[in-house]
Each structure stands twice: as C-alpha cells, then as structure tokens.
N, C-alpha and C positions, 0 to 999 in steps of 0.2 A: 543309668544303664549298668547292668550287672549280668553275670552269667547265672546267678541264682535261679531266676525263673526258668531258664533252660534246664538246669540241673534237676529242678522239681518235676518238670515235664518228662524228662528222661526217666526219672525214678518211677513215675506213675505210668509209664508206657503210653503217654499221650502223643497224638499227632503233632509234629512240629513242621512248620512251613518255612522254607528258605526263600531267598529272592531268585531272580532269573539271571540271565547273562549280562552282568554289569558292563563289561567292556564292549560287547556288541550293541548294547542299548545306547551307550555313549556315542558310538559310531552312528547309529541310526538317527540320533538327534542332531547330527551335524558336526561333531568334533572330528577334525581330520586325524587319521591314523598314521603313525610313523613307520617307515620301513625298517627302522632300527629298534624302536622301543614300543611298537604297537600303540596301546592306549595309555601307557604310563604317564606321558607328559601332559595328557589332558587334565590331570590334577593341577598343573601349573598354568596351562593356557586357557582352559575352559572349565573352571571350578563350578560355575553356575550350572552347567549341564550335568556334571558329576553329582552335585548335590540334588538336582532335580530327579535324576534317576533313582537315587536312594529314597527320596521322599515318596516317589510313586510306589516303590515296593513296600514301604512302611504303610502307605494308605491301602495297599492291596491285602494287608494282613500278614505280611512276613514276620516271623518271630526273630529271625536273624537276617541282617544285611551284611554283605561282605564289602569292605573297603576296596577301592580300586588299586590294589597293590600286587596283583598277580604278575603283571608285566614288568614291574620294577625288580626283576630277578637279579640277584647279586652276581650270578654267573654272566648273564647278558651284559649288565652294566659294567662289570669289570673288564669284559672283552672290548667294549667300546671306550674305555678310559673314563667311565663316569661312576665308579663304585662309590665315590664320596657323595653322590647325589641320592643314593637309595634311601637313606634314613630321612633326608629332608623331604623327598617326595612322599614317603610313607606317612610322615607326620601330618602333612597336609591332607592326604587321602583319608586317614582315620578321622581327622577333625571334620572333614566334610560329611562323612557318614554319621558322626556323632551329632552334628548340627541337624541332620535330617531326622535322627531318632530322638532328639531332645523332647522331654516330657512324656515319653512312652517307656514301656518295658522292653522295647526291641533291643536286642543284643548286637553289638558291632564286632564282627570278625575281621581279622587281618589275614589276607591271603598270602601264601608263600609257595613259590614254584621253583622248578629246576630248569626253567626256560633258558634256552641257549639262542644264539643268533639263528634267525629263520632263513630257510632257502627262499630266495625271491620267487614270488608267484606260487608259493606252495604252503601246505600246512605242516611241513616237516622241519624239525630242528636240524641244524647242520651238526651232525655228530662228529665231524672232524675236529671240532673244538673241544679239547679235553682239559681238565684241571687236576693237578695232583690232589690226592685225598686230603692232605693236611690243609692245603689252600682252599679247597672247596668247603671243608668244614668251617674254616675261619670265616669265609664269606657268608655261609648260612647262619652262623652264630651272630654276625653283625646284623643281618636282616631280622632274625628272630628277636634279638634284644631290642632292636629299634622299634619293632611292632609293639612290644611290651611297654617300652618307654612312651610310645605315642598314646597308649591307653586302650589298646585293643582288648576286648573281653575274652577272646579266644583266638587261636591260630588255626586257620583252615589250610591244610596242606592240599594243594590242588594239582591235578594231572601228575600224580606219582605214577611212574610208568616203568620203573626198572628196579634192579636189586643193588644198585650202588648209590647214585646220587640221591634217590628217593629216601634211602635209609639214612644217609648222612644228614640230609635236610630235616627229616622228621626227628631225628635224635637231637638236633640243635633246637628245634621248637620245643620239645619236651623238657629240655634243660632249663627253659625259662620258668617253669612251674605253672604256666598258663594251661587251661584246658586245650587239648589238641584233637582235632578231627582230621583223619587221614583220608583223602579222596584219591582213589585210584582210577586210572583211565585205561580201558581195554579196546582192542579192535580185533577184527577177524584176521587170523594168520593165513598164509597161503595154504598151509596144510589142513586148515579147517578148524583148529582150536582157537583159543583166545590168547593174544599176546599183549604186552604193554604197548600203549599208543606210540607208534614210531620206533619201537624197539623190538625188532624181529628176533633179537638174541635173548629176550626175556619172556619166558612163559608167564602168563598171567597168574597161574597158581603159585609159581615161585615167588612172585611179587607179593601176593597175598600172604603167603607163609612168613616172609621176612617182616612185613609191616605189621601184621596182626600180633606178632610176638612182642612188639614194642608196647602193647597195651594202651592205646590212646583211649579217649573218651568215646569216640564214635568212629566207625569205618564207613566210608562212602564209595558208591559207584557213581562216578561223575564224568562229564564230558565223554560219554560213551553213547553209541547209537542206542535208541530205544529197542532196536531189534536184538541187541546183544546184552542188554542190561539184566534181563532175567537169568540168563546163563551165568553171568558174572556174579550175581547174588548167590546162586547155587554153589559156586566155587568158594565164595567168601564164607558161606555158612558152614562149610566143612572145617574151617579154621578159626571161626569167630562166633561167639555166642552173645556178644553185646549188641548195642543199638546200631542200626544200619540206615544210612541215608541214600537216596537216589536223586540225582539231578542231571539228566541227560542233555545232550546237545542235538541240534538239528540244523542242517545246512553244512557249509564247509568253509574253511579258511583258505584264502588265496592271498597270501601276505602282500600288503598290510591290511587288507579288508576282509570282513566276513561277508560271505555270500548267502543271502537269506533265500534259500531255495528249499523246496520240499519241507516247508515248515509244518510241524505237527500241529493239528488243531487242538485248542485247549481241552475240548471234550475227549479227544483221543489220548491226551496226556493223562487226564484223570483216569480213564479206563486202564491205561498201562500202569499207572501208579497203584491202582487198586489191586492189580495182579501182583505187583512187587510187594504190596502190603501183605498179601496172602503168603508170599515167600519169606516174609520176616522184616521188611522195611517199615519204619514208622516215621521217617523224616523225608519230606518231599520238596522239590523245587526244580530249577532248571539251570542249564549252563548256556553256552553260546547259542544265540538264535532264539532263545526262549524269552518272552517279554512279560510285562505287567499283566496283560490279559490272562496269560496262562496261570500266573501266580494267584490272581484274584479268583479264578475258577477252582484251582486246587484248594484254596482256603475255604471257599464256600462249600465245595462238595465233600472234601475229605474230613472235615470237622463234624459233619452231621452223622 
C-alpha cells in the first residue's frame, strides 16, 4: 500500500473513488455505539466488523479506505480521561484497514477530527468544552504523529468546521510530512448562507479561506447535505484551484446512533456527483449513511 497510485491519478486528473460512511456502516452491522466515544471503541470490541466494512469497500472499487479513527478524537478522549488510548486505538484501526487492503493498490487513510463531547440525543458538539490553543495543538500533534507511526498513507482531516480548531489540527497533520486532504463540513445558516457544521460563528467562506491557504493535497466537501454541496464547491473554487473531493452524508445523528432516514438512492448520488464533477470535483464517495452499494455504483458509473 502506498500513496503513489493516488498521486498519479491526481496528476492525471483521473476519477478517484472513496469509501462510504465507515462509522455508520459499523453500526449498521451490529456493533454498539458509545455515548462517549461513538464508534471508536469498535476497533477494540468488534474488530471483525470493522475489517469487514473495509473489505466490502475495497471490493466495491474504492481507491482509498479510511481507517476508523475519526471518533478517537484527541479532544474528546482527553476530556474523558483517555488521551493515552488514542494512539493504541488508532494503531489497531489502521492495521484493520491495512489487512482489508492487503494485496491491492488501495490506499489507507487515517481520519483526524476535532470532535468534542456530543450533546445527548443530538448531532451537536458541546461547544462549552474548550481547550487552550497550546494544549489543543499538543493533542493534535499526538494524534497526527500516531497515525503516521501506525502506517497511514495519508491523513484525512474530516468535519473541519471552524477557523480555530480546524486550522490547528490541519497544521499538526501537515507537520507529519504525510499527504493531507482537508474535508470541510457546511450547513445552512439561519440567514441563508453556509456556515461551518455546528458553528454558527464561522462563515463557510472564512473556513475555506483559512484552510485552503495551508495548501493541502486535496480539499473536500464532506459530511454536507447533497443539497448544499454544489454551493459549497462554488465557494471553494473561489479560493482553491487544486483537486476537489465530495462525499456527502444522508440521514442524521442522534447521539450515539446514526438514523438512516431519507437515504439517497445510489443512482441519485451518481447524478449529483456528475453535477459536482462539472463544477470541478474529481474525487467521489460518501460519508455517514452512505454504504457499499452507493460506492459500487459510483465506481461503475463514474469511471466510464
């Protein structure tokens, strides 16, 4: 496994296919979700399910699978007194993804988030929990360096939604020297424009401006409603001329479980992705609520 096949595809402007919602697929297959750590501990308690999810996405034609490391957020784990567990969980998670990709050219990404404790029964982070910048940066470096040591081929920054923690976390990932893809999440603000997911104080365009300036390998619009993704791409294109990925969500989170409602049909995801392709995207997949059937359809339809 290596990033080189991805680098060549990016250079050639080829379509790249990502996996779907790893955490929600783990839930769908029967692993219990935690009110504290969501899907993170499934790496320890249900490794066979985690490995099976990755294998199915490999079989569907994904070029990149993302290890189940989103929820092992260093902010969240430090808050519950488990910061020392992050690298151990991530090492196991990356190994499970590597086992699923063994013998293929599929690349293994490590996911990195700024997830904080969740509000019970909600999809909102509890923003009352804050960390001094120096401490947050230290925690993010621990996470990023742990993913590199575990053997991740790249780091996927996921649900970057603000102009503070997202910047600190992304800078920590870039310091590792690994390829970094920055995934931003938007939602509709009360005033009608786009804001960072759960951050009414952060205009989406301000987030884009700050993160695009870091010059990652790829910028992504992810965990965003398909209805808002096209507008988000338009904003991103004003500040970024490099490769763009799209991987939307469908349904909603009611901590600790994902609610699989109003799931977009695979054919409709393909149609939406073709529109995003016309707007400049070349990398396609899915986030929470999107499963292997969607990825298999994207792979079959978008590569032709």
